[in-house]
All heavy atoms as a GROMACS GRO file, in nm:
protein
  562
    1MET      N    1   1.294   3.236  -2.727
    1MET     CA    2   1.231   3.333  -2.825
    1MET      C    3   1.250   3.478  -2.766
    1MET      O    4   1.221   3.507  -2.654
    1MET     CB    5   1.084   3.301  -2.831
    1MET     CG    6   1.008   3.396  -2.915
    1MET     SD    7   0.835   3.339  -2.944
    1MET     CE    8   0.761   3.394  -2.790
    2THR      N    9   1.297   3.562  -2.855
    2THR     CA   10   1.319   3.701  -2.820
    2THR      C   11   1.186   3.779  -2.852
    2THR      O   12   1.138   3.774  -2.962
    2THR     CB   13   1.433   3.762  -2.901
    2THR    OG1   14   1.547   3.690  -2.886
    2THR    CG2   15   1.452   3.910  -2.864
    3PRO      N   16   1.143   3.850  -2.751
    3PRO     CA   17   1.011   3.930  -2.781
    3PRO      C   18   1.041   4.030  -2.892
    3PRO      O   19   1.149   4.091  -2.901
    3PRO     CB   20   0.985   3.996  -2.645
    3PRO     CG   21   1.066   3.924  -2.544
    3PRO     CD   22   1.180   3.862  -2.613
    4LEU      N   23   0.938   4.054  -2.972
    4LEU     CA   24   0.945   4.152  -3.079
    4LEU      C   25   0.982   4.292  -3.025
    4LEU      O   26   1.048   4.369  -3.097
    4LEU     CB   27   0.810   4.168  -3.152
    4LEU     CG   28   0.780   4.045  -3.250
    4LEU    CD1   29   0.641   4.058  -3.298
    4LEU    CD2   30   0.877   4.056  -3.368
    5THR      N   31   0.946   4.317  -2.901
    5THR     CA   32   0.975   4.456  -2.852
    5THR      C   33   1.123   4.478  -2.822
    5THR      O   34   1.162   4.586  -2.802
    5THR     CB   35   0.899   4.477  -2.719
    5THR    OG1   36   0.930   4.368  -2.631
    5THR    CG2   37   0.749   4.474  -2.743
    6GLU      N   38   1.196   4.368  -2.821
    6GLU     CA   39   1.346   4.382  -2.791
    6GLU      C   40   1.431   4.376  -2.924
    6GLU      O   41   1.548   4.405  -2.912
    6GLU     CB   42   1.384   4.269  -2.699
    6GLU     CG   43   1.326   4.281  -2.557
    6GLU     CD   44   1.374   4.172  -2.468
    6GLU    OE1   45   1.468   4.100  -2.499
    6GLU    OE2   46   1.304   4.160  -2.363
    7LEU      N   47   1.376   4.340  -3.031
    7LEU     CA   48   1.454   4.328  -3.148
    7LEU      C   49   1.469   4.464  -3.221
    7LEU      O   50   1.372   4.547  -3.224
    7LEU     CB   51   1.385   4.238  -3.256
    7LEU     CG   52   1.380   4.089  -3.212
    7LEU    CD1   53   1.296   4.016  -3.310
    7LEU    CD2   54   1.515   4.031  -3.203
    8PRO      N   55   1.588   4.497  -3.269
    8PRO     CA   56   1.608   4.626  -3.336
    8PRO      C   57   1.533   4.625  -3.474
    8PRO      O   58   1.512   4.525  -3.542
    8PRO     CB   59   1.761   4.632  -3.365
    8PRO     CG   60   1.822   4.508  -3.316
    8PRO     CD   61   1.714   4.421  -3.262
    9LEU      N   62   1.482   4.746  -3.505
    9LEU     CA   63   1.416   4.754  -3.641
    9LEU      C   64   1.514   4.723  -3.739
    9LEU      O   65   1.633   4.745  -3.732
    9LEU     CB   66   1.360   4.904  -3.653
    9LEU     CG   67   1.252   4.939  -3.560
    9LEU    CD1   68   1.209   5.086  -3.587
    9LEU    CD2   69   1.134   4.848  -3.565
   10GLY      N   70   1.471   4.658  -3.848
   10GLY     CA   71   1.559   4.612  -3.957
   10GLY      C   72   1.595   4.464  -3.949
   10GLY      O   73   1.643   4.409  -4.041
   11THR      N   74   1.573   4.405  -3.827
   11THR     CA   75   1.599   4.268  -3.810
   11THR      C   76   1.504   4.178  -3.897
   11THR      O   77   1.385   4.204  -3.904
   11THR     CB   78   1.577   4.221  -3.656
   11THR    OG1   79   1.662   4.306  -3.576
   11THR    CG2   80   1.610   4.075  -3.634
   12ARG      N   81   1.561   4.075  -3.955
   12ARG     CA   82   1.482   3.979  -4.031
   12ARG      C   83   1.411   3.887  -3.930
   12ARG      O   84   1.480   3.828  -3.849
   12ARG     CB   85   1.564   3.898  -4.132
   12ARG     CG   86   1.477   3.814  -4.229
   12ARG     CD   87   1.568   3.776  -4.347
   12ARG     NE   88   1.488   3.708  -4.447
   12ARG     CZ   89   1.483   3.576  -4.466
   12ARG    NH1   90   1.564   3.500  -4.390
   12ARG    NH2   91   1.410   3.520  -4.557
   13VAL      N   92   1.281   3.878  -3.946
   13VAL     CA   93   1.201   3.797  -3.848
   13VAL      C   94   1.100   3.714  -3.917
   13VAL      O   95   1.068   3.731  -4.033
   13VAL     CB   96   1.127   3.890  -3.748
   13VAL    CG1   97   1.224   3.974  -3.661
   13VAL    CG2   98   1.035   3.983  -3.824
   14VAL      N   99   1.054   3.613  -3.845
   14VAL     CA  100   0.932   3.544  -3.880
   14VAL      C  101   0.834   3.557  -3.763
   14VAL      O  102   0.874   3.536  -3.651
   14VAL     CB  103   0.957   3.390  -3.912
   14VAL    CG1  104   1.018   3.317  -3.801
   14VAL    CG2  105   0.832   3.328  -3.965
   15VAL      N  106   0.715   3.595  -3.790
   15VAL     CA  107   0.619   3.619  -3.697
   15VAL      C  108   0.493   3.531  -3.723
   15VAL      O  109   0.434   3.549  -3.833
   15VAL     CB  110   0.568   3.770  -3.697
   15VAL    CG1  111   0.462   3.790  -3.584
   15VAL    CG2  112   0.687   3.860  -3.673
   16ARG      N  113   0.457   3.446  -3.638
   16ARG     CA  114   0.332   3.365  -3.655
   16ARG      C  115   0.223   3.430  -3.576
   16ARG      O  116   0.240   3.469  -3.459
   16ARG     CB  117   0.360   3.220  -3.598
   16ARG     CG  118   0.222   3.146  -3.606
   16ARG     CD  119   0.248   2.997  -3.609
   16ARG     NE  120   0.307   2.972  -3.737
   16ARG     CZ  121   0.337   2.845  -3.786
   16ARG    NH1  122   0.311   2.743  -3.710
   16ARG    NH2  123   0.396   2.833  -3.900
   17TYR      N  124   0.106   3.453  -3.635
   17TYR     CA  125   0.000   3.517  -3.568
   17TYR      C  126  -0.140   3.459  -3.611
   17TYR      O  127  -0.144   3.394  -3.713
   17TYR     CB  128   0.004   3.668  -3.592
   17TYR     CG  129  -0.008   3.707  -3.738
   17TYR    CD1  130  -0.126   3.760  -3.796
   17TYR    CD2  131   0.102   3.710  -3.825
   17TYR    CE1  132  -0.138   3.795  -3.921
   17TYR    CE2  133   0.097   3.746  -3.954
   17TYR     CZ  134  -0.018   3.796  -4.006
   17TYR     OH  135  -0.035   3.831  -4.136
   18ARG      N  136  -0.232   3.481  -3.524
   18ARG     CA  137  -0.370   3.427  -3.543
   18ARG      C  138  -0.437   3.512  -3.648
   18ARG      O  139  -0.436   3.634  -3.651
   18ARG     CB  140  -0.448   3.433  -3.411
   18ARG     CG  141  -0.414   3.337  -3.310
   18ARG     CD  142  -0.505   3.352  -3.188
   18ARG     NE  143  -0.442   3.291  -3.071
   18ARG     CZ  144  -0.358   3.355  -2.994
   18ARG    NH1  145  -0.337   3.480  -3.002
   18ARG    NH2  146  -0.307   3.293  -2.888
   19ILE      N  147  -0.514   3.435  -3.741
   19ILE     CA  148  -0.607   3.500  -3.833
   19ILE      C  149  -0.733   3.419  -3.817
   19ILE      O  150  -0.740   3.311  -3.755
   19ILE     CB  151  -0.558   3.501  -3.974
   19ILE    CG1  152  -0.528   3.357  -4.022
   19ILE    CG2  153  -0.434   3.588  -3.987
   19ILE    CD1  154  -0.495   3.343  -4.170
   20GLU      N  155  -0.841   3.470  -3.876
   20GLU     CA  156  -0.970   3.395  -3.878
   20GLU      C  157  -0.943   3.259  -3.948
   20GLU      O  158  -0.897   3.254  -4.060
   20GLU     CB  159  -1.073   3.475  -3.948
   20GLU     CG  160  -1.210   3.414  -3.941
   20GLU     CD  161  -1.322   3.496  -4.001
   20GLU    OE1  162  -1.308   3.618  -4.002
   20GLU    OE2  163  -1.412   3.434  -4.060
   21GLY      N  164  -0.970   3.156  -3.870
   21GLY     CA  165  -0.958   3.022  -3.933
   21GLY      C  166  -0.827   2.956  -3.902
   21GLY      O  167  -0.804   2.844  -3.950
   22GLY      N  168  -0.737   3.022  -3.838
   22GLY     CA  169  -0.606   2.960  -3.812
   22GLY      C  170  -0.491   3.049  -3.781
   22GLY      O  171  -0.509   3.146  -3.712
   23PHE      N  172  -0.379   3.021  -3.842
   23PHE     CA  173  -0.262   3.101  -3.820
   23PHE      C  174  -0.192   3.128  -3.955
   23PHE      O  175  -0.214   3.062  -4.055
   23PHE     CB  176  -0.158   3.018  -3.739
   23PHE     CG  177  -0.204   2.984  -3.596
   23PHE    CD1  178  -0.270   2.870  -3.576
   23PHE    CD2  179  -0.193   3.071  -3.497
   23PHE    CE1  180  -0.315   2.830  -3.455
   23PHE    CE2  181  -0.238   3.036  -3.369
   23PHE     CZ  182  -0.301   2.920  -3.348
   24THR      N  183  -0.107   3.226  -3.961
   24THR     CA  184  -0.026   3.258  -4.077
   24THR      C  185   0.107   3.317  -4.030
   24THR      O  186   0.122   3.346  -3.915
   24THR     CB  187  -0.094   3.352  -4.173
   24THR    OG1  188  -0.027   3.354  -4.300
   24THR    CG2  189  -0.110   3.492  -4.118
   25ASP      N  190   0.202   3.328  -4.119
   25ASP     CA  191   0.332   3.383  -4.086
   25ASP      C  192   0.367   3.504  -4.170
   25ASP      O  193   0.324   3.516  -4.286
   25ASP     CB  194   0.444   3.275  -4.110
   25ASP     CG  195   0.433   3.156  -4.025
   25ASP    OD1  196   0.389   3.167  -3.911
   25ASP    OD2  197   0.461   3.039  -4.077
   26ALA      N  198   0.441   3.591  -4.115
   26ALA     CA  199   0.501   3.705  -4.191
   26ALA      C  200   0.652   3.691  -4.178
   26ALA      O  201   0.702   3.688  -4.062
   26ALA     CB  202   0.457   3.839  -4.133
   27LEU      N  203   0.718   3.685  -4.292
   27LEU     CA  204   0.864   3.670  -4.293
   27LEU      C  205   0.925   3.787  -4.369
   27LEU      O  206   0.891   3.814  -4.485
   27LEU     CB  207   0.900   3.536  -4.366
   27LEU     CG  208   1.047   3.518  -4.396
   27LEU    CD1  209   1.126   3.500  -4.270
   27LEU    CD2  210   1.065   3.396  -4.487
   28GLY      N  211   1.008   3.860  -4.304
   28GLY     CA  212   1.074   3.974  -4.362
   28GLY      C  213   1.141   4.062  -4.252
   28GLY      O  214   1.166   4.017  -4.145
   29SER      N  215   1.163   4.191  -4.298
   29SER     CA  216   1.233   4.284  -4.206
   29SER      C  217   1.129   4.351  -4.116
   29SER      O  218   1.022   4.401  -4.157
   29SER     CB  219   1.309   4.381  -4.288
   29SER     OG  220   1.405   4.323  -4.360
   30LEU      N  221   1.164   4.360  -3.993
   30LEU     CA  222   1.087   4.431  -3.894
   30LEU      C  223   1.106   4.585  -3.919
   30LEU      O  224   1.215   4.637  -3.905
   30LEU     CB  225   1.132   4.402  -3.749
   30LEU     CG  226   1.057   4.467  -3.635
   30LEU    CD1  227   0.909   4.420  -3.634
   30LEU    CD2  228   1.114   4.423  -3.504
   31ARG      N  229   1.002   4.652  -3.960
   31ARG     CA  230   1.013   4.794  -4.004
   31ARG      C  231   0.959   4.886  -3.906
   31ARG      O  232   1.002   5.004  -3.897
   31ARG     CB  233   0.946   4.806  -4.139
   31ARG     CG  234   1.009   4.744  -4.252
   31ARG     CD  235   1.143   4.807  -4.273
   31ARG     NE  236   1.213   4.744  -4.380
   31ARG     CZ  237   1.338   4.723  -4.387
   31ARG    NH1  238   1.417   4.760  -4.284
   31ARG    NH2  239   1.401   4.659  -4.483
   32ALA      N  240   0.859   4.856  -3.823
   32ALA     CA  241   0.798   4.944  -3.732
   32ALA      C  242   0.732   4.868  -3.621
   32ALA      O  243   0.703   4.750  -3.631
   32ALA     CB  244   0.705   5.042  -3.797
   33ARG      N  245   0.714   4.936  -3.504
   33ARG     CA  246   0.632   4.874  -3.397
   33ARG      C  247   0.593   4.986  -3.306
   33ARG      O  248   0.652   5.086  -3.289
   33ARG     CB  249   0.724   4.773  -3.333
   33ARG     CG  250   0.755   4.789  -3.191
   33ARG     CD  251   0.860   4.693  -3.138
   33ARG     NE  252   0.990   4.754  -3.122
   33ARG     CZ  253   1.104   4.709  -3.173
   33ARG    NH1  254   1.110   4.598  -3.223
   33ARG    NH2  255   1.207   4.786  -3.150
   34ASP      N  256   0.471   4.961  -3.244
   34ASP     CA  257   0.427   5.050  -3.140
   34ASP      C  258   0.364   4.966  -3.030
   34ASP      O  259   0.390   4.842  -3.027
   34ASP     CB  260   0.327   5.151  -3.201
   34ASP     CG  261   0.205   5.088  -3.261
   34ASP    OD1  262   0.160   4.980  -3.225
   34ASP    OD2  263   0.152   5.147  -3.358
   35ALA      N  264   0.284   5.015  -2.947
   35ALA     CA  265   0.231   4.944  -2.837
   35ALA      C  266   0.136   4.838  -2.872
   35ALA      O  267   0.108   4.742  -2.801
   35ALA     CB  268   0.162   5.041  -2.732
   36GLU      N  269   0.079   4.845  -2.994
   36GLU     CA  270  -0.029   4.753  -3.033
   36GLU      C  271   0.001   4.673  -3.159
   36GLU      O  272  -0.062   4.564  -3.180
   36GLU     CB  273  -0.159   4.828  -3.057
   36GLU     CG  274  -0.215   4.891  -2.935
   36GLU     CD  275  -0.337   4.972  -2.956
   36GLU    OE1  276  -0.403   4.965  -3.067
   36GLU    OE2  277  -0.378   5.041  -2.862
   37THR      N  278   0.095   4.714  -3.245
   37THR     CA  279   0.122   4.647  -3.373
   37THR      C  280   0.276   4.635  -3.404
   37THR      O  281   0.355   4.717  -3.344
   37THR     CB  282   0.055   4.712  -3.488
   37THR    OG1  283   0.111   4.847  -3.505
   37THR    CG2  284  -0.089   4.726  -3.474
   38CYS      N  285   0.305   4.550  -3.488
   38CYS     CA  286   0.438   4.550  -3.558
   38CYS      C  287   0.420   4.540  -3.701
   38CYS      O  288   0.323   4.488  -3.753
   38CYS     CB  289   0.525   4.440  -3.501
   38CYS     SG  290   0.486   4.280  -3.556
   39THR      N  291   0.514   4.599  -3.781
   39THR     CA  292   0.504   4.595  -3.924
   39THR      C  293   0.624   4.522  -3.981
   39THR      O  294   0.739   4.550  -3.944
   39THR     CB  295   0.503   4.742  -3.979
   39THR    OG1  296   0.389   4.805  -3.923
   39THR    CG2  297   0.490   4.740  -4.129
   40VAL      N  298   0.599   4.417  -4.065
   40VAL     CA  299   0.699   4.335  -4.120
   40VAL      C  300   0.695   4.365  -4.276
   40VAL      O  301   0.588   4.359  -4.335
   40VAL     CB  302   0.674   4.192  -4.096
   40VAL    CG1  303   0.782   4.105  -4.165
   40VAL    CG2  304   0.669   4.164  -3.946
   41GLU      N  305   0.809   4.398  -4.330
   41GLU     CA  306   0.816   4.417  -4.475
   41GLU      C  307   0.846   4.284  -4.544
   41GLU      O  308   0.960   4.232  -4.531
   41GLU     CB  309   0.923   4.517  -4.515
   41GLU     CG  310   0.928   4.547  -4.662
   41GLU     CD  311   1.028   4.656  -4.704
   41GLU    OE1  312   1.103   4.704  -4.610
   41GLU    OE2  313   1.037   4.694  -4.822
   42THR      N  314   0.748   4.220  -4.611
   42THR     CA  315   0.760   4.093  -4.675
   42THR      C  316   0.788   4.110  -4.821
   42THR      O  317   0.778   4.228  -4.870
   42THR     CB  318   0.633   4.005  -4.648
   42THR    OG1  319   0.534   4.060  -4.728
   42THR    CG2  320   0.599   4.000  -4.503
   43LYS      N  321   0.808   4.008  -4.896
   43LYS     CA  322   0.823   4.006  -5.042
   43LYS      C  323   0.696   4.073  -5.105
   43LYS      O  324   0.702   4.136  -5.208
   43LYS     CB  325   0.841   3.868  -5.099
   43LYS     CG  326   0.974   3.811  -5.076
   43LYS     CD  327   0.978   3.680  -5.147
   43LYS     CE  328   1.102   3.598  -5.121
   43LYS     NZ  329   1.105   3.471  -5.189
   44ARG      N  330   0.582   4.053  -5.047
   44ARG     CA  331   0.457   4.098  -5.101
   44ARG      C  332   0.418   4.240  -5.049
   44ARG      O  333   0.308   4.285  -5.085
   44ARG     CB  334   0.346   4.000  -5.071
   44ARG     CG  335   0.372   3.869  -5.137
   44ARG     CD  336   0.268   3.765  -5.102
   44ARG     NE  337   0.308   3.638  -5.140
   44ARG     CZ  338   0.239   3.568  -5.226
   44ARG    NH1  339   0.118   3.601  -5.264
   44ARG    NH2  340   0.280   3.445  -5.262
   45GLY      N  341   0.492   4.298  -4.958
   45GLY     CA  342   0.464   4.432  -4.908
   45GLY      C  343   0.459   4.433  -4.763
   45GLY      O  344   0.505   4.339  -4.693
   46LEU      N  345   0.418   4.545  -4.706
   46LEU     CA  346   0.410   4.560  -4.559
   46LEU      C  347   0.285   4.487  -4.501
   46LEU      O  348   0.184   4.494  -4.546
   46LEU     CB  349   0.400   4.710  -4.523
   46LEU     CG  350   0.517   4.800  -4.566
   46LEU    CD1  351   0.487   4.940  -4.534
   46LEU    CD2  352   0.641   4.752  -4.496
   47VAL      N  353   0.319   4.417  -4.389
   47VAL     CA  354   0.214   4.346  -4.321
   47VAL      C  355   0.207   4.403  -4.176
   47VAL      O  356   0.317   4.400  -4.106
   47VAL     CB  357   0.249   4.194  -4.312
   47VAL    CG1  358   0.138   4.121  -4.230
   47VAL    CG2  359   0.249   4.137  -4.452
   48VAL      N  360   0.095   4.460  -4.133
   48VAL     CA  361   0.075   4.512  -4.002
   48VAL      C  362   0.017   4.397  -3.917
   48VAL      O  363  -0.093   4.355  -3.949
   48VAL     CB  364  -0.008   4.634  -3.999
   48VAL    CG1  365  -0.024   4.690  -3.857
   48VAL    CG2  366   0.062   4.741  -4.086
   49VAL      N  367   0.084   4.363  -3.812
   49VAL     CA  368   0.038   4.249  -3.729
   49VAL      C  369  -0.004   4.298  -3.588
   49VAL      O  370   0.082   4.359  -3.523
   49VAL     CB  371   0.148   4.144  -3.711
   49VAL    CG1  372   0.111   4.029  -3.630
   49VAL    CG2  373   0.194   4.096  -3.848
   50PRO      N  374  -0.120   4.276  -3.544
   50PRO     CA  375  -0.153   4.309  -3.405
   50PRO      C  376  -0.072   4.228  -3.314
   50PRO      O  377  -0.072   4.104  -3.318
   50PRO     CB  378  -0.306   4.277  -3.397
   50PRO     CG  379  -0.358   4.255  -3.535
   50PRO     CD  380  -0.235   4.215  -3.614
   51LEU      N  381  -0.011   4.291  -3.216
   51LEU     CA  382   0.074   4.214  -3.115
   51LEU      C  383  -0.013   4.120  -3.037
   51LEU      O  384   0.039   4.016  -2.998
   51LEU     CB  385   0.152   4.312  -3.025
   51LEU     CG  386   0.252   4.396  -3.094
   51LEU    CD1  387   0.318   4.492  -2.991
   51LEU    CD2  388   0.358   4.308  -3.156
   52ALA      N  389  -0.139   4.152  -3.015
   52ALA     CA  390  -0.222   4.058  -2.934
   52ALA      C  391  -0.251   3.927  -3.016
   52ALA      O  392  -0.287   3.828  -2.954
   52ALA     CB  393  -0.357   4.127  -2.909
   53ALA      N  394  -0.230   3.921  -3.140
   53ALA     CA  395  -0.247   3.806  -3.222
   53ALA      C  396  -0.126   3.717  -3.243
   53ALA      O  397  -0.127   3.607  -3.290
   53ALA     CB  398  -0.302   3.843  -3.365
   54VAL      N  399  -0.007   3.775  -3.205
   54VAL     CA  400   0.121   3.705  -3.216
   54VAL      C  401   0.128   3.582  -3.124
   54VAL      O  402   0.107   3.598  -3.001
   54VAL     CB  403   0.242   3.798  -3.191
   54VAL    CG1  404   0.369   3.721  -3.199
   54VAL    CG2  405   0.241   3.911  -3.300
   55VAL      N  406   0.158   3.472  -3.180
   55VAL     CA  407   0.180   3.354  -3.096
   55VAL      C  408   0.323   3.308  -3.090
   55VAL      O  409   0.363   3.238  -2.993
   55VAL     CB  410   0.091   3.231  -3.142
   55VAL    CG1  411  -0.059   3.263  -3.128
   55VAL    CG2  412   0.122   3.188  -3.281
   56ALA      N  413   0.404   3.352  -3.182
   56ALA     CA  414   0.545   3.318  -3.180
   56ALA      C  415   0.616   3.420  -3.280
   56ALA      O  416   0.561   3.462  -3.374
   56ALA     CB  417   0.578   3.180  -3.231
   57ALA      N  418   0.744   3.452  -3.244
   57ALA     CA  419   0.827   3.534  -3.326
   57ALA      C  420   0.972   3.513  -3.292
   57ALA      O  421   1.006   3.488  -3.175
   57ALA     CB  422   0.786   3.684  -3.302
   58LYS      N  423   1.055   3.523  -3.396
   58LYS     CA  424   1.197   3.507  -3.369
   58LYS      C  425   1.277   3.568  -3.486
   58LYS      O  426   1.226   3.577  -3.601
   58LYS     CB  427   1.234   3.359  -3.352
   58LYS     CG  428   1.224   3.274  -3.474
   58LYS     CD  429   1.264   3.136  -3.448
   58LYS     CE  430   1.251   3.045  -3.579
   58LYS     NZ  431   1.295   2.902  -3.553
   59PRO      N  432   1.400   3.607  -3.454
   59PRO     CA  433   1.483   3.652  -3.559
   59PRO      C  434   1.529   3.535  -3.646
   59PRO      O  435   1.539   3.421  -3.599
   59PRO     CB  436   1.604   3.711  -3.484
   59PRO     CG  437   1.606   3.654  -3.352
   59PRO     CD  438   1.459   3.618  -3.323
   60VAL      N  439   1.553   3.555  -3.771
   60VAL     CA  440   1.602   3.453  -3.864
   60VAL      C  441   1.721   3.502  -3.941
   60VAL      O  442   1.738   3.628  -3.961
   60VAL     CB  443   1.484   3.405  -3.968
   60VAL    CG1  444   1.375   3.340  -3.883
   60VAL    CG2  445   1.433   3.517  -4.042
   61PRO      N  446   1.802   3.411  -3.994
   61PRO     CA  447   1.921   3.456  -4.075
   61PRO      C  448   1.878   3.528  -4.204
   61PRO      O  449   1.763   3.510  -4.245
   61PRO     CB  450   1.991   3.325  -4.110
   61PRO     CG  451   1.920   3.219  -4.032
   61PRO     CD  452   1.790   3.270  -3.985
   62PRO      N  453   1.972   3.596  -4.268
   62PRO     CA  454   1.939   3.662  -4.390
   62PRO      C  455   1.896   3.564  -4.499
   62PRO      O  456   1.934   3.444  -4.486
   62PRO     CB  457   2.076   3.729  -4.429
   62PRO     CG  458   2.151   3.737  -4.305
   62PRO     CD  459   2.103   3.624  -4.218
   63ALA      N  460   1.818   3.613  -4.593
   63ALA     CA  461   1.773   3.523  -4.700
   63ALA      C  462   1.897   3.474  -4.780
   63ALA      O  463   1.992   3.544  -4.795
   63ALA     CB  464   1.682   3.600  -4.791
   64PRO      N  465   1.885   3.347  -4.831
   64PRO     CA  466   2.000   3.298  -4.908
   64PRO      C  467   2.012   3.379  -5.038
   64PRO      O  468   1.917   3.431  -5.092
   64PRO     CB  469   1.962   3.150  -4.939
   64PRO     CG  470   1.827   3.141  -4.893
   64PRO     CD  471   1.782   3.256  -4.815
   65GLN      N  472   2.135   3.393  -5.084
   65GLN     CA  473   2.162   3.471  -5.206
   65GLN      C  474   2.112   3.386  -5.326
   65GLN      O  475   2.136   3.262  -5.328
   65GLN     CB  476   2.316   3.491  -5.223
   65GLN     CG  477   2.366   3.587  -5.116
   65GLN     CD  478   2.309   3.725  -5.130
   65GLN    OE1  479   2.295   3.777  -5.235
   65GLN    NE2  480   2.287   3.787  -5.019
   66ARG      N  481   2.046   3.450  -5.422
   66ARG     CA  482   2.002   3.380  -5.538
   66ARG      C  483   2.112   3.362  -5.632
   66ARG      O  484   2.202   3.452  -5.648
   66ARG     CB  485   1.895   3.465  -5.610
   66ARG     CG  486   1.772   3.481  -5.517
   66ARG     CD  487   1.663   3.562  -5.592
   66ARG     NE  488   1.594   3.466  -5.671
   66ARG     CZ  489   1.498   3.497  -5.764
   66ARG    NH1  490   1.466   3.621  -5.780
   66ARG    NH2  491   1.436   3.404  -5.830
   67LYS      N  492   2.123   3.246  -5.696
   67LYS     CA  493   2.231   3.223  -5.795
   67LYS      C  494   2.192   3.289  -5.922
   67LYS      O  495   2.078   3.291  -5.962
   67LYS     CB  496   2.248   3.071  -5.815
   67LYS     CG  497   2.292   3.002  -5.689
   67LYS     CD  498   2.328   2.862  -5.713
   67LYS     CE  499   2.365   2.791  -5.582
   67LYS     NZ  500   2.488   2.726  -5.588
   68SER      N  501   2.295   3.341  -5.993
   68SER     CA  502   2.264   3.410  -6.116
   68SER      C  503   2.226   3.304  -6.216
   68SER      O  504   2.273   3.191  -6.217
   68SER     CB  505   2.387   3.490  -6.161
   68SER     OG  506   2.479   3.410  -6.231
   69SER      N  507   2.149   3.351  -6.315
   69SER     CA  508   2.102   3.263  -6.423
   69SER      C  509   2.183   3.284  -6.546
   69SER      O  510   2.138   3.240  -6.654
   69SER     CB  511   1.954   3.272  -6.442
   69SER     OG  512   1.926   3.408  -6.484
   70GLY      N  513   2.295   3.349  -6.537
   70GLY     CA  514   2.381   3.374  -6.654
   70GLY      C  515   2.451   3.250  -6.698
   70GLY      O  516   2.437   3.144  -6.643
   71PRO      N  517   2.532   3.268  -6.798
   71PRO     CA  518   2.606   3.148  -6.850
   71PRO      C  519   2.706   3.097  -6.754
   71PRO      O  520   2.755   3.177  -6.672
   71PRO     CB  521   2.672   3.204  -6.983
   71PRO     CG  522   2.677   3.354  -6.960
   71PRO     CD  523   2.568   3.392  -6.869
   72PRO      N  524   2.735   2.969  -6.764
   72PRO     CA  525   2.834   2.916  -6.665
   72PRO      C  526   2.974   2.980  -6.695
   72PRO      O  527   3.004   3.017  -6.804
   72PRO     CB  528   2.832   2.768  -6.694
   72PRO     CG  529   2.775   2.752  -6.829
   72PRO     CD  530   2.690   2.872  -6.851
   73GLU      N  531   3.060   2.979  -6.588
   73GLU     CA  532   3.192   3.028  -6.603
   73GLU      C  533   3.272   2.931  -6.686
   73GLU      O  534   3.260   2.809  -6.667
   73GLU     CB  535   3.254   3.053  -6.461
   73GLU     CG  536   3.175   3.139  -6.376
   73GLU     CD  537   3.255   3.260  -6.333
   73GLU    OE1  538   3.374   3.264  -6.355
   73GLU    OE2  539   3.191   3.348  -6.270
   74PRO      N  540   3.357   2.982  -6.778
   74PRO     CA  541   3.434   2.886  -6.860
   74PRO      C  542   3.549   2.819  -6.767
   74PRO      O  543   3.598   2.882  -6.676
   74PRO     CB  544   3.502   2.976  -6.964
   74PRO     CG  545   3.498   3.109  -6.909
   74PRO     CD  546   3.378   3.108  -6.810
   75ASN      N  547   3.578   2.699  -6.800
   75ASN     CA  548   3.682   2.626  -6.729
   75ASN      C  549   3.818   2.669  -6.798
   75ASN      O  550   3.839   2.647  -6.918
   75ASN     CB  551   3.670   2.474  -6.737
   75ASN     CG  552   3.554   2.436  -6.650
   75ASN    OD1  553   3.516   2.492  -6.557
   75ASN    ND2  554   3.496   2.328  -6.692
   76LEU      N  555   3.906   2.725  -6.722
   76LEU     CA  556   4.036   2.764  -6.776
   76LEU      C  557   4.150   2.668  -6.740
   76LEU      O  558   4.158   2.603  -6.652
   76LEU     CB  559   4.075   2.904  -6.734
   76LEU     CG  560   3.977   3.010  -6.777
   76LEU    CD1  561   4.016   3.150  -6.716
   76LEU    CD2  562   3.971   3.016  -6.924
   0.00000   0.00000   0.00000
């Protein structure tokens, strides 16, 4: 596991962290970090995670490309 402090900003990451009642994940691009927090840009917006609450974090591959919903290509 690569510490969040060593990953370049812009890296796609998954961060598991403690919340009241359990754990949750933030999946997206690492946008900012300081001595106490990191910010992950998820599909739902920016998530600021206290580093003290992080239990696991790692870089992940880019999101899969969505297939277009247009008409199928004609067979020639």
